[in-house]
C-alpha distance (Angstrom), angle and dihedral (degrees) to the residues before:
residue distance angle dihedral
M1 . . .
G2 3.70 . .
T3 3.69 129.8 .
V4 3.73 118.3 -26.6
A5 3.75 118.0 -152.3
L6 3.85 119.0 -145.2
N7 3.81 122.1 -162.5
L8 3.76 125.8 -156.5
D9 3.79 111.7 -112.2
V10 3.87 100.7 -155.2
E11 3.81 92.7 178.2
S12 3.78 94.2 54.7
L13 3.79 91.4 46.9
D14 3.77 90.3 53.7
E15 3.84 88.5 61.9
V16 3.76 93.9 56.5
E17 3.77 110.8 100.7
V18 3.71 135.8 169.1
V19 3.90 107.5 -152.0
A20 3.79 120.0 -172.8
E21 3.78 128.8 170.8
R22 3.78 110.8 -116.9
T23 3.82 119.5 -112.8
T24 3.74 108.8 -80.0
V25 3.80 94.8 -130.4
E26 3.76 132.0 27.7
I27 3.90 118.9 -169.2
K28 3.82 113.3 -143.8
L29 3.86 130.7 172.5
D30 3.75 94.5 -92.0
K31 3.84 107.9 16.4
K32 3.76 150.3 23.8
V33 3.82 113.6 -119.2
Y34 3.95 114.9 -149.6
N35 3.75 113.4 -166.7
I36 3.83 107.5 -149.4
G37 3.82 94.2 -148.5
K38 3.78 115.2 163.6
D39 3.80 102.7 -16.6
L40 3.85 99.2 174.9
T41 3.80 93.8 -171.4
T42 3.86 92.6 62.5
A43 3.68 96.3 50.3
G44 3.85 106.4 125.5
G45 3.72 86.6 9.2
T46 3.83 135.7 106.6
V47 3.78 142.6 -97.6
S48 3.93 85.0 -100.0
D49 3.87 89.8 55.9
A50 3.75 92.1 50.4
L51 3.77 94.7 46.1
N52 3.81 88.7 55.3
N53 3.72 89.5 63.2
V54 3.80 94.6 55.8
P55 3.88 117.6 100.5
S56 3.87 114.6 -108.9
V57 3.83 87.8 21.5
S58 3.77 129.7 101.5
V59 3.83 131.3 175.8
D60 3.82 112.6 -159.6
I61 3.87 125.8 -144.3
E62 3.79 90.8 -84.4
G63 3.68 97.4 51.9
A64 3.89 96.2 -103.9
I65 3.81 112.5 146.2
S66 3.79 124.4 -137.8
L67 3.77 132.0 179.8
R68 3.87 115.9 -150.9
G69 3.81 87.6 -11.3
N70 3.80 93.1 -54.7
G71 3.76 116.8 119.2
N72 3.88 96.8 -160.8
V73 3.79 96.5 95.4
R74 3.81 127.3 153.4
I75 3.84 111.2 -136.9
L76 3.82 117.8 -154.2
I77 3.78 132.0 -179.7
N78 3.76 110.7 -147.3
G79 3.62 92.4 -18.2
K80 3.91 98.2 -51.6
P81 3.73 137.0 84.0
S82 3.88 105.8 -95.5
A83 3.71 146.6 -174.1
L84 3.81 86.2 -126.0
A85 3.81 86.7 69.9
G86 4.02 90.0 48.8
F87 3.84 102.5 -114.5
G88 3.87 88.7 -67.0
D89 3.74 96.3 -38.2
S90 3.72 103.5 122.4
N91 3.78 92.0 -168.0
I92 3.88 84.2 82.3
L93 3.70 86.9 70.8
S94 3.72 92.2 66.2
Q95 3.88 89.6 65.7
L96 3.90 96.9 51.9
P97 3.91 117.7 85.2
A98 3.70 119.2 -109.0
E99 3.77 90.9 -137.3
A100 3.87 89.3 74.0
I101 3.92 92.4 68.0
E102 3.79 121.4 97.4
R103 3.76 97.8 175.0
V104 3.76 143.4 -23.4
E105 3.79 122.9 -129.5
V106 3.83 113.0 -149.5
I107 3.76 106.3 -159.8
T108 3.67 113.7 -175.2
S109 3.68 95.3 158.1
P110 3.84 103.0 39.9
S111 3.80 118.9 -163.1
A112 3.79 122.1 -130.9
R113 3.77 91.3 -92.5
Y114 3.85 88.9 76.7
D115 3.77 131.8 68.7
A116 3.64 117.1 -86.0
E117 3.82 92.7 -131.6
G118 3.84 118.8 109.1
T119 3.70 117.5 56.3
A120 3.81 90.9 -154.9
G121 3.86 92.2 54.1
I122 3.77 133.8 -108.1
L123 3.77 135.0 -62.1
N124 3.84 109.3 -153.3
I125 3.86 115.1 -165.5
I126 3.64 117.0 -157.2
L127 3.76 114.4 -159.3
R128 3.82 124.1 -145.6
Q129 3.84 119.7 -97.5
K130 3.67 117.0 170.8
E131 3.97 118.4 -127.0
T132 3.85 95.8 -166.9
L133 3.79 116.9 120.7
G134 3.79 114.4 -118.2
F135 3.79 133.2 24.1
N136 3.79 116.5 -35.6
G137 3.78 140.7 146.1
S138 3.66 149.2 133.0
F139 3.84 140.9 -112.7
N140 3.78 125.9 -147.7
F141 3.80 128.1 -165.7
T142 3.90 122.9 -177.5
E143 3.75 132.2 -175.5
G144 3.74 122.1 -179.5
Q145 3.92 149.2 163.8
P146 3.06 122.6 -91.2
D147 3.66 87.9 42.7
N148 3.82 110.3 -68.2
I149 3.78 119.8 155.0
G150 3.82 120.6 168.1
L151 3.73 137.3 172.4
S152 3.82 122.6 -176.9
A153 3.81 135.1 163.6
S154 3.73 131.0 -162.3
L155 3.95 116.1 -162.8
N156 3.67 132.1 178.9
Y157 3.84 135.0 176.1
R158 3.71 116.6 -176.1
T159 3.99 128.0 -177.8
E160 3.71 127.9 170.6
N161 3.88 91.0 -92.1
Y162 3.87 104.3 38.6
N163 3.76 145.1 11.5
L164 3.82 123.2 -143.6
F165 3.77 118.2 -164.6
T166 3.71 136.9 172.5
N167 3.88 138.8 175.0
L168 3.71 119.3 -164.6
G169 3.78 127.7 178.8
W170 3.92 144.0 168.0
R171 3.72 126.3 -172.7
Y172 3.84 135.2 179.7
Y173 3.80 118.1 -173.4
D174 3.80 143.7 158.5
A175 3.83 114.5 -140.8
P176 3.72 106.3 -175.6
R177 3.79 115.4 -168.1
N178 3.89 136.4 -177.6
S179 3.77 136.2 -158.7
F180 3.87 134.3 -172.5
N181 3.75 126.3 -163.8
D182 3.80 128.1 -177.4
V183 3.87 112.5 -172.7
T184 3.77 127.4 -170.9
Y185 3.80 116.5 -165.6
F186 3.69 126.3 -149.3
D187 3.82 133.8 -149.9
R188 3.80 111.1 -91.9
L189 3.88 134.4 -156.5
D190 3.89 116.6 -115.4
D191 3.71 114.0 179.8
G192 3.76 90.0 -24.5
E193 3.74 94.0 -50.1
I194 3.74 125.9 112.9
V195 3.87 112.8 -118.2
E196 3.76 121.5 -163.4
P197 3.87 117.2 -145.3
E198 3.83 118.8 -109.1
Y199 3.84 85.6 -120.6
R200 3.81 128.1 23.3
R201 3.80 95.4 -154.0
I202 3.81 135.4 17.6
R203 3.81 122.6 -171.3
E204 3.91 119.6 -167.9
D205 3.71 127.5 -170.3
Q206 3.72 116.4 -169.8
E207 3.82 131.4 -172.1
V208 3.83 120.4 -176.5
E209 3.78 130.0 -170.8
R210 3.75 111.9 -157.4
L211 3.85 120.7 -168.2
N212 3.81 115.9 -170.9
R213 3.80 130.5 -175.2
N214 3.85 117.7 -174.2
Y215 3.63 135.0 179.4
N216 3.73 125.5 -172.1
A217 3.79 137.8 177.0
N218 3.76 136.7 179.9
V219 3.72 122.4 -176.1
G220 3.79 129.8 169.9
M221 3.64 148.8 148.5
E222 3.81 131.8 -140.0
Y223 3.91 113.4 -157.8
F224 3.74 120.4 -165.2
I225 3.77 103.6 -142.5
N226 3.82 90.9 -171.9
E227 3.83 137.7 -36.1
K228 3.91 90.3 -69.5
S229 3.83 104.3 41.4
S230 3.84 142.2 38.1
I231 3.77 137.8 172.3
T232 3.87 125.7 -149.0
G233 3.82 127.0 -163.6
S234 3.74 124.9 -172.9
L235 3.74 139.7 174.3
F236 3.78 123.6 -156.0
Y237 3.78 121.9 -165.8
R238 3.86 130.5 -177.4
L239 3.80 130.3 179.8
G240 3.74 121.4 -175.3
S241 3.71 134.9 -178.8
D242 3.86 123.3 -175.6
A243 3.70 132.6 -178.2
D244 3.81 122.0 -173.3
L245 3.66 131.1 -177.1
S246 3.82 120.2 -168.6
L247 3.81 130.8 -170.4
N248 3.82 114.9 -167.0
S249 3.81 117.4 -173.1
S250 3.72 114.2 -162.0
E251 3.85 128.6 -165.0
R252 3.76 122.5 -169.6
F253 3.83 125.3 -158.3
N254 3.77 140.3 -168.9
N255 3.71 123.1 -178.3
G256 3.88 89.3 -4.7
I257 3.74 92.2 -59.4
I258 3.80 123.1 113.7
V259 3.82 109.1 -120.5
E260 3.80 104.3 171.2
E261 3.77 139.7 11.2
T262 3.82 126.0 -165.1
L263 3.69 137.5 -175.8
R264 3.88 119.9 -143.6
R265 3.82 122.4 -163.4
E266 3.76 120.8 -163.0
K267 3.87 120.5 -176.7
E268 3.87 113.8 -173.2
T269 3.77 130.4 179.0
E270 3.66 127.5 -177.4
D271 3.90 130.6 -173.9
D272 3.81 115.4 -163.9
N273 3.74 121.7 -168.3
S274 3.89 119.4 175.4
Y275 3.74 138.3 153.0
Q276 3.96 138.4 177.0
I277 3.71 132.3 -152.7
S278 3.88 118.4 -159.0
I279 3.74 133.9 -177.7
N280 3.85 122.2 -176.5
Y281 3.78 127.3 -174.3
V282 3.83 125.8 -168.6
K283 3.74 124.9 -171.6
R284 3.78 123.4 -177.4
F285 3.73 127.2 -159.3
G286 3.88 131.1 -145.7
E287 3.71 122.1 -31.7
D288 3.77 97.0 -44.0
S289 3.75 109.8 90.0
D290 3.82 93.3 -157.3
H291 3.87 92.2 63.1
K292 3.69 101.6 89.8
L293 3.72 150.9 125.1
T294 3.89 124.4 -133.0
A295 3.83 129.5 -171.1
D296 3.80 129.5 -170.2
L297 3.83 133.2 -166.3
Q298 3.73 119.5 -174.7
Y299 3.79 135.1 174.4
E300 3.78 125.7 -177.0
N301 3.66 133.2 -176.3
D302 3.83 129.2 -173.0
A303 3.82 128.1 -177.5
E304 3.78 124.2 -175.3
D305 3.81 129.4 -177.8
G306 3.81 117.8 -167.8
F307 3.80 130.8 -176.0
T308 3.76 125.1 -179.0
F309 3.86 127.7 -177.9
L310 3.84 118.0 -165.7
N311 3.78 128.0 -170.2
E312 3.75 130.5 168.0
E313 3.87 129.6 -171.7
Y314 3.74 139.4 179.0
I315 3.76 118.1 -99.6
F316 3.85 88.3 -175.2
T317 3.95 134.3 -28.6
N318 3.80 141.2 179.2
Q319 3.80 92.2 -135.3
I320 3.73 119.8 108.8
N321 3.84 110.0 -131.1
P322 3.79 94.3 -6.7
E323 3.73 114.7 -157.9
P324 3.83 109.8 -109.9
F325 3.81 122.7 -117.1
Q326 3.63 120.5 -103.2
I327 3.69 121.4 -109.6
E328 3.87 110.7 -127.0
Q329 3.78 138.3 -165.0
E330 3.79 127.3 -166.6
I331 3.75 119.3 -163.6
T332 3.81 116.2 -171.3
T333 3.82 126.6 -179.3
E334 3.86 118.2 -177.1
D335 3.79 124.2 -175.1
Q336 3.88 117.7 -177.9
K337 3.84 127.3 -178.0
E338 3.73 125.2 -177.2
Y339 3.83 130.4 -175.0
L340 3.88 124.9 -163.3
I341 3.75 128.6 -166.3
Q342 3.71 120.2 176.9
A343 3.72 137.0 165.9
D344 3.90 126.9 178.4
Y345 3.81 130.9 -176.0
V346 3.78 122.9 -165.4
L347 3.85 120.8 -164.7
P348 3.91 120.3 -175.4
L349 3.81 114.6 -146.5
G350 3.74 103.5 -159.4
E351 3.76 122.1 -45.7
D352 3.87 97.7 -54.1
S353 3.81 106.0 34.0
R354 3.85 134.9 67.5
F355 3.79 137.4 180.0
E356 3.85 123.0 -158.8
A357 3.69 135.1 179.4
G358 3.80 135.2 168.4
Y359 3.83 151.6 151.7
R360 3.86 132.1 -119.0
G361 3.68 131.7 -176.9
N362 3.64 129.5 -172.6
F363 3.69 121.5 -173.0
E364 3.87 118.2 -177.6
N365 3.77 132.8 178.4
E366 3.70 125.3 -175.3
I367 3.84 125.8 -178.4
T368 3.81 118.6 -170.0
D369 3.84 120.4 -170.3
Y370 3.82 112.5 -169.0
R371 3.62 126.4 174.9
L372 3.84 127.7 176.3
E373 3.78 119.7 -158.2
Q374 4.02 120.4 -166.2
E375 3.60 130.6 -172.7
D376 3.76 119.3 -105.7
I377 3.77 101.0 -133.7
G378 3.80 92.3 -151.4
T379 3.66 98.3 53.2
G380 3.86 105.4 20.4
N381 3.78 90.3 -127.4
L382 3.83 125.5 129.3
V383 3.93 113.1 -114.1
V384 3.67 125.6 -167.8
N385 3.86 114.2 -110.4
D386 3.75 100.7 -128.6
T387 3.76 94.8 -168.4
I388 3.85 97.4 61.4
T389 3.94 101.4 25.0
N390 3.91 107.9 101.1
I391 3.86 146.7 143.2
F392 3.81 111.1 -128.1
D393 3.96 112.8 -163.8
Y394 3.90 108.3 -169.9
D395 3.80 131.5 -178.0
E396 3.68 129.0 -172.7
N397 3.74 115.6 -174.9
V398 3.81 123.2 175.5
N399 3.87 126.2 180.0
A400 3.74 118.9 -172.6
L401 3.93 139.6 -177.7
Y402 3.73 121.8 -171.7
S403 3.78 138.6 175.1
Q404 3.84 127.4 -176.8
Y405 3.87 136.5 175.0
G406 3.78 127.2 -156.9
S407 3.72 132.5 -174.7
R408 3.77 142.7 168.7
F409 3.88 127.0 -139.0
G410 3.71 111.7 -175.3
K411 3.82 105.8 -64.7
F412 3.87 93.4 -7.1
S413 3.83 125.9 87.0
F414 3.76 131.6 173.1
L415 3.83 140.5 178.5
L416 3.63 121.8 -158.3
G417 3.84 124.5 -172.9
L418 3.71 143.7 163.8
R419 3.82 124.7 -161.7
L420 3.93 127.0 -164.8
E421 3.80 117.2 -158.4
H422 3.71 132.4 -178.5
T423 3.84 113.5 -162.6
Q424 3.76 125.7 -166.0
L425 3.89 118.1 -168.7
K426 3.74 106.1 -174.7
G427 3.88 126.1 172.6
N428 3.79 138.4 170.1
I429 3.80 121.0 -170.3
D430 3.81 118.6 -159.7
S431 3.85 103.2 -157.9
R432 3.80 131.5 167.8
L433 3.70 90.3 -132.3
T434 3.92 129.2 79.5
D435 3.73 121.0 -118.5
E436 3.90 88.2 -100.8
E437 3.66 92.2 52.5
L438 3.87 94.1 49.3
V439 3.76 89.1 54.5
E440 3.69 91.6 51.0
A441 3.73 92.1 47.8
F442 3.85 100.5 44.9
G443 3.76 103.3 26.5
F444 3.70 99.5 -123.2
P445 3.89 135.4 61.0
V446 3.83 115.0 -81.4
D447 3.64 117.9 -149.5
T448 3.89 101.6 -144.9
D449 3.88 92.3 -176.8
F450 3.78 116.5 34.8
D451 3.80 134.4 158.8
N452 3.70 114.3 -173.5
N453 3.81 122.0 -176.8
Y454 3.92 129.3 -169.8
L455 3.72 130.1 -175.8
G456 3.84 115.3 -165.4
L457 3.72 139.5 176.1
F458 3.76 116.4 -146.7
P459 3.79 119.7 -169.8
T460 3.85 123.1 -166.3
L461 3.86 132.4 -165.6
N462 3.78 129.3 -176.4
L463 3.71 126.6 178.5
I464 3.80 132.9 -176.2
F465 3.89 126.1 -172.4
N466 3.70 115.9 -169.6
L467 3.80 109.0 -145.3
S468 3.93 97.0 -179.5
G469 3.92 120.2 85.1
T470 3.66 122.7 -124.5
E471 3.89 90.0 -106.0
S472 3.81 94.2 50.6
D473 3.75 121.6 113.9
S474 3.83 91.3 -148.1
E475 3.81 132.4 60.3
E476 3.70 123.6 -131.8
S477 3.76 131.1 169.2
I478 3.94 144.9 154.1
T479 3.72 124.7 -135.7
L480 3.91 130.8 -163.0
G481 3.73 123.0 -175.8
Y482 3.75 136.8 176.9
N483 3.83 131.1 -176.3
R484 3.78 142.3 161.0
R485 3.91 116.0 -141.4
I486 3.79 141.8 174.0
N487 3.71 136.6 -133.9
R488 3.88 113.2 -150.8
P489 3.72 119.6 -162.7
R490 3.80 113.7 -113.5
G491 3.68 122.6 -126.6
W492 3.94 94.5 -99.1
F493 3.76 90.4 48.7
I494 3.80 88.3 59.6
N495 3.93 103.1 38.9
P496 3.68 105.7 101.5
F497 3.80 97.3 -157.0
P498 3.74 112.8 100.0
T499 3.70 126.9 -114.8
R500 3.84 116.7 -155.9
S501 3.65 131.8 -136.3
S502 3.82 87.4 176.3
R503 3.80 139.6 -12.9
T504 3.77 90.5 -87.4
N505 3.81 102.5 38.7
V506 3.83 124.4 61.5
F507 3.76 136.2 171.5
Q508 3.70 114.9 -143.8
G509 3.90 127.4 -173.7
N510 3.76 122.8 -134.3
P511 3.87 114.9 -134.4
N512 3.83 89.2 -166.5
L513 3.71 92.8 63.9
Q514 3.79 112.0 126.6
P515 3.93 126.3 -156.7
A516 3.76 117.1 -89.5
F517 3.87 119.6 -132.8
S518 3.79 126.9 -154.1
N519 3.87 139.7 -168.0
T520 3.75 116.0 -157.8
F521 3.80 133.3 -173.2
D522 3.76 121.6 -167.6
L523 3.84 130.5 -175.2
G524 3.72 119.8 -170.0
Y525 3.85 139.2 -178.0
L526 3.72 128.8 -160.9
K527 3.81 127.6 -170.3
R528 3.82 121.0 175.7
W529 3.89 124.9 -173.9
D530 3.81 128.5 174.2
K531 3.76 94.5 -83.3
F532 3.85 105.4 9.7
T533 3.78 134.0 61.2
L534 3.71 125.6 -171.3
T535 3.71 124.8 -169.2
S536 3.91 125.2 177.8
S537 3.87 140.2 159.3
I538 3.77 139.9 175.1
Y539 3.82 118.5 -148.7
Y540 3.83 141.0 -172.5
Q541 3.97 126.9 -164.5
H542 3.65 129.5 -177.1
E543 3.70 114.1 -165.4
T544 3.84 126.7 -172.5
D545 3.84 125.0 -155.0
S546 3.59 88.8 8.1
F547 3.97 120.0 -176.0
E548 3.84 122.0 -107.0
R549 3.61 130.1 173.8
V550 3.81 114.4 -133.9
Q551 3.74 132.4 -173.8
E552 3.77 123.7 -144.0
N553 3.87 142.2 158.7
T554 3.63 112.8 -95.7
G555 3.72 93.8 -155.6
Q556 3.79 91.8 -121.7
Q557 3.63 127.1 107.0
T558 3.90 139.1 -153.5
T559 3.84 119.5 -110.3
D560 3.72 90.6 -91.4
G561 3.83 93.9 52.7
I562 3.84 101.4 -99.1
D563 3.82 116.5 145.6
I564 3.77 114.7 -112.4
V565 3.79 113.2 -131.9
R566 3.79 121.6 -160.1
T567 3.89 131.1 -163.1
I568 3.70 113.5 -147.0
P569 3.95 130.6 177.5
I570 3.84 116.2 -129.4
N571 3.78 138.8 174.4
L572 3.90 102.9 -102.0
S573 3.83 97.2 -165.6
T574 3.90 103.5 -117.4
N575 3.75 141.5 4.6
K576 3.84 121.0 -167.1
R577 3.85 114.4 -163.0
T578 3.76 123.6 -169.7
G579 3.78 121.7 176.6
A580 3.86 148.8 153.2
E581 3.76 131.6 -153.4
L582 3.86 133.8 -166.5
G583 3.74 129.1 -168.8
M584 3.92 129.4 -173.7
L585 3.72 130.0 -173.6
Y586 3.77 118.7 -172.9
N587 3.83 128.2 -176.1
P588 3.93 106.4 177.9
E589 3.72 93.8 161.7
K590 3.77 138.4 9.3
W591 3.83 91.9 -107.9
L592 3.99 94.9 47.7
R593 3.74 127.9 62.6
L594 4.00 123.4 172.7
N595 3.75 125.0 -170.5
S596 3.79 126.3 177.1
S597 3.81 136.4 166.7
F598 3.86 134.0 -173.4
N599 3.79 126.2 -162.1
F600 3.90 123.2 -171.2
F601 3.75 124.9 179.4
Q602 3.75 142.2 165.8
F603 3.86 126.4 -161.1
E604 3.61 133.8 -172.1
T605 3.78 125.1 -164.9
D606 3.78 124.6 -168.0
G607 3.88 123.3 -172.3
D608 3.88 146.3 91.2
F609 3.81 136.5 -134.0
N610 3.77 129.5 -164.9
G611 3.83 92.2 -6.7
V612 3.81 95.1 -51.4
D613 3.79 122.8 114.2
Y614 3.78 111.0 -133.4
S615 3.81 96.6 178.9
A616 3.87 116.1 139.4
K617 3.67 143.5 162.5
N618 3.77 122.1 -152.5
T619 3.76 141.0 171.6
S620 3.71 123.9 -156.1
W621 3.82 141.6 154.8
F622 3.81 142.8 -170.3
A623 3.82 133.4 -156.6
R624 3.77 140.1 -169.4
F625 3.76 134.5 -161.8
S626 3.76 128.8 -168.8
S627 3.82 133.2 -178.5
K628 3.85 129.5 -176.5
I629 3.71 116.1 -167.7
T630 3.89 125.5 179.4
L631 3.81 108.6 -142.4
P632 3.73 127.5 -164.5
W633 3.63 116.3 -65.5
K634 3.76 89.2 35.7
I635 3.78 94.1 -81.0
D636 3.92 112.5 153.2
W637 3.71 119.3 -142.7
Q638 3.83 120.8 -166.1
T639 3.85 129.4 -175.1
N640 3.82 124.7 -170.9
A641 3.71 126.6 -171.4
F642 3.73 129.8 -174.3
Y643 3.87 130.0 -176.0
R644 3.70 124.2 -179.7
G645 3.80 114.3 -165.1
A646 3.78 124.8 -133.7
Q647 3.73 119.9 -77.8
Q648 3.71 145.2 -174.3
D649 3.82 142.6 -155.2
A650 3.73 134.9 179.3
Q651 3.86 96.1 -60.2
S652 3.94 108.6 5.3
D653 3.74 138.9 66.9
T654 3.80 113.7 -157.2
D655 3.75 123.1 -161.6
G656 3.77 126.0 -129.9
L657 3.90 119.6 -88.8
L658 3.83 130.0 -147.5
S659 3.78 123.9 -165.2
I660 3.80 130.4 175.5
D661 3.83 129.6 -166.8
L662 3.86 125.8 -167.0
A663 3.77 130.4 -170.6
F664 3.78 143.8 172.3
S665 3.85 128.8 -163.5
K666 3.81 139.3 -175.7
E667 3.74 127.9 -167.2
L668 3.90 114.1 -143.6
L669 3.83 139.6 171.8
D670 3.83 96.1 39.1
N671 3.83 90.6 -43.8
N672 3.80 91.3 -57.8
L673 3.70 93.6 110.6
T674 3.94 126.6 54.1
V675 3.73 124.5 -172.7
S676 3.92 116.3 -169.9
L677 3.72 132.0 -178.7
N678 3.81 114.9 -167.4
V679 3.81 138.5 173.9
R680 3.75 119.3 -152.7
D681 3.74 117.6 -157.0
L682 3.78 92.1 7.1
L683 3.95 93.3 -169.6
N684 3.93 93.8 40.4
S685 3.78 85.5 -126.3
R686 3.77 102.0 128.1
K687 3.79 94.6 115.2
R688 3.69 130.5 135.5
Q689 3.83 115.1 -133.5
S690 3.84 117.9 -178.6
T691 3.79 138.8 160.5
T692 3.84 120.3 -144.2
T693 3.78 123.4 -160.7
T694 3.93 127.3 -167.1
E695 3.75 132.6 155.9
F696 3.89 88.4 -99.8
F697 3.88 102.7 42.9
Q698 3.76 150.9 -4.3
R699 3.72 118.9 -132.9
Y700 3.85 129.9 -168.8
S701 3.76 113.9 -165.8
E702 3.78 135.7 -175.6
N703 3.80 121.1 -170.3
Q704 3.78 133.6 179.1
W705 3.74 110.1 -175.7
R706 3.84 95.9 -175.3
Q707 3.74 130.2 13.8
R708 3.78 130.0 -136.8
Q709 3.94 109.9 -57.2
I710 3.76 129.0 -155.3
N711 3.74 117.1 -165.4
L712 3.83 134.9 -175.7
S713 3.77 111.6 -165.4
V714 3.90 132.0 -174.0
I715 3.81 119.5 -167.3
Y716 3.82 119.6 -173.3
R717 3.82 119.2 -167.9
F718 3.87 129.2 -172.5
N719 3.79 131.9 -170.1
Q720 3.78 90.4 -5.2
R721 3.83 96.2 142.5
L722 3.86 127.8 127.0
N723 3.73 109.4 -99.7
K724 3.79 109.2 -150.7
R725 3.70 91.8 -160.0
E726 3.80 95.9 67.3
R727 3.60 117.0 132.6
S728 3.85 109.0 -96.7
G729 3.72 127.2 -137.6
R730 3.86 94.6 38.5
D731 3.81 118.3 111.8
N732 3.80 130.2 171.9
G733 3.71 110.6 -83.6
N734 3.81 89.4 -160.2
N735 3.85 93.3 70.1
G736 3.79 86.4 86.5
D737 3.85 98.5 -148.9
E738 3.76 137.2 64.4
D739 3.86 124.3 -159.6
F740 3.64 135.2 -129.3
D741 3.89 98.3 -122.0
F742 3.72 92.2 -133.7
E743 3.58 100.0 123.4
G744 3.81 125.3 -177.1
């Protein structure tokens, strides 16, 4: 045949790709890293939806996030507090698309590098940023029922010298919710005499239409000054407009007979305008890329304007010439500003050791101007309620210094750190009442001008022992962590002026609230085989001065004789929490992937308030299961199931909750187009049912924050291929955190 000549076809070779989905979980010295990957059930969903699929994390029906059953979680974006997380208001995460997330770091034993805030730990959300040279991006369109329409775009242009990136999004959605309350009132003592309630039983049935429009944009540029340094600047902007209409039907009974029915209408509008400006600088020294200095400056501003109109009328009543209800208007203006200054220095000491030190300053100011206007029945004019109307000016300033040292000796690695934090919680209340009148109105002294300062040391220790040998096909390790943390009361927990969900139920902050401190121990075990991964841990936490919300009768009544109940946060002495968690990932075949986790915890509170003992002991648990199957014609089918067991606190018993999500997905156009159909809460069963019992009343409540949602999502990607010629040694300085590479 002779000699056959072969020529190299470079263009064809460029098209050869080996694509593998990254490991779902990575164990590091101070965190577990969950790569979101292709989670079909969150396509067209939000960051909150994605977090609800992360082991150890649960998101309740109202959007509140908890870690191992503990709601005191610190939310970070790219390693830093951010306006994207809404100044600590996790509800903002329900407005950001899940497609923006690259991975979630679950940090149950945070190192000294992180804020000491958050007794449960930290959730660090790392956003996507493409590293491919050239112009690339993706477009996402979502349509759903109830109304859910969203458009978003992620664009990136990278050269050898700079990287331009932007994320744009618009979303319109209707999130109807409903609630039901059935309250039975008991006789109460007043100056030694038994006083019967005006009504023995009141049932309330509420339906709420919630229309939301949100715009968000994040634009930035990373400039590579040279091979050793870069600077990144970014601007985030969010505009939100919400309109809610609530209809609350109330039935009142005496001796089992309905004697009165009313209908309460509540119209609420809120406009939210926030932006964030960030600058990040990275300087590397010498040949070792880990020897570096990073500096961050960040400014955030958030302005919210809210208006609520309330009107209630009789459907029927047994009263003769009943006094009409007052028309009410609530006007709230909130202005929040936050400054962040941060510097971190990392010094490698040989190949297996590293020293780190840094400073972080967070300075936050929040001004809340609240005015309540009520109708004067005699004249029909609206009059300002002097008791509740106020301006609350609140500052939270935290200065922190830290240092930590990590090293590895063969199979053993450790990370030891110490953080020093000074906290200032400062507030000034401009009220129309004197101090004496405030005590008479609220029942306890109200400090209208307070300045509380706390200095604390927060040690951390994280250990890993690698049990597997270098020649082993499996991976096995044991981790041990200890940390001390703080839970600072937020501004709305301190503001003593009531906010009202109805005429009969108010939430009132407590300016005498003190920070809570916790000590936590965590022992973990990891075993990874070829197709099966097992993670487990047991933990113990002892928290002092822990917060607890209690409900009590104010002794006041509405104009139609209904007792007014208030909810107030207090320091309930101690809280002991013990728990265990287990996670399993099994890939028996390429077409089948199974993932399951189980979390069990027990907590015990001990304390009293106003002569009432609120001590309680409770055991609860939650579990999730996920399966991903590749069907014929390369259709992916994913099912997620979540169950939260029944739980108790000092006054309430909450029933268990089951939720199931279902999704199908198909790749088209050479894997550049993804079409997904998903159903969230397939059984429409994500409802919280609870019973609260006090010496004055017993309340059964049922709440559904969001109904079953069906979404169709289309994602188109272009030029998002891995380019092997990328400049090595460069990483995105905007990620905000670097890891010790001592993985388990």
